[in-house]
C-alpha positions in Angstrom: 36.8 -8.6 25.5 38.0 -7.0 22.4 39.2 -9.2 19.6 42.9 -9.6 19.8 45.5 -12.4 19.9 46.0 -13.7 23.4 49.6 -14.5 24.5 50.3 -17.0 27.3 52.1 -15.7 30.3 53.4 -17.9 33.1 53.2 -16.9 36.8 54.2 -18.7 40.0 51.4 -18.8 42.5 51.0 -20.1 46.1 49.1 -23.5 46.2 45.9 -21.9 47.7 45.7 -19.4 44.8 46.4 -22.1 42.3 43.6 -24.3 43.7 41.1 -21.5 43.6 42.0 -20.6 40.0 41.8 -24.2 39.0 38.2 -24.3 40.4 37.3 -21.2 38.4 38.8 -22.8 35.3 36.1 -25.5 35.5 33.5 -22.9 34.8 35.6 -21.1 32.2 36.1 -18.0 34.4 39.7 -18.2 35.4 41.4 -16.5 32.4 38.9 -13.7 32.3 39.2 -13.0 36.0 43.0 -12.9 35.8 42.9 -10.6 32.7 40.4 -8.3 34.5 42.7 -8.2 37.6 45.7 -7.4 35.5 43.8 -4.7 33.6 42.6 -3.2 36.9 46.1 -3.1 38.3 47.7 -1.7 35.2 45.1 1.0 34.7 45.1 1.9 38.4 41.3 2.0 38.7 39.7 3.4 41.9 38.6 -0.1 42.8 42.2 -1.4 42.6 43.6 1.7 44.4 41.1 1.5 47.2 41.8 -2.2 47.8 45.5 -1.6 47.6 45.4 1.3 50.0 43.2 -0.6 52.5 45.8 -3.4 52.5 48.6 -0.8 53.1 46.6 0.7 56.0 45.9 -2.7 57.5 49.5 -3.7 57.3 50.6 -0.3 58.9 48.1 -0.8 61.7 49.3 -4.3 62.5 52.9 -3.0 62.8 51.9 0.0 64.8 49.8 -2.0 67.2 52.6 -4.5 67.8 53.7 -4.1 71.5 57.2 -5.5 70.8 57.7 -3.0 68.0 56.8 -0.2 70.4 59.4 -1.3 72.9 62.4 -1.0 70.5 63.5 2.6 69.9 65.9 4.1 67.3 67.0 7.7 67.9 64.1 8.2 70.3 61.4 6.8 68.0 59.9 3.4 68.4 60.5 1.0 65.5 56.7 0.4 65.1 56.2 4.1 64.2 59.2 4.1 61.9 58.0 1.1 60.0 54.4 2.3 60.0 55.5 5.6 58.3 57.5 3.6 55.7 54.5 1.3 54.9 52.1 4.2 54.7 54.4 5.9 52.2 53.5 3.1 49.8 49.9 4.3 49.6 48.6 5.4 46.2 47.8 9.1 46.3 44.8 10.3 44.4 
């Protein structure tokens, strides 16, 4: 890490994430891991983008495969397909 003043920033986390970060803190890895994750997200690295896009595709597949969502139609198109298209539009284009 380059030499610079570090400024504290507070974030609200679910309990499970907090517990994992607390464990990492025991080995002095928590702050660095969080800084790396924030850097990756802000820079939009390929690793971040591919992980993000995989999550988007997984979410779209869950909605599309939902039988109940396929039963409800709006203007002739099932709601599963409508929601899937909207979720897929969140994908980061290369």
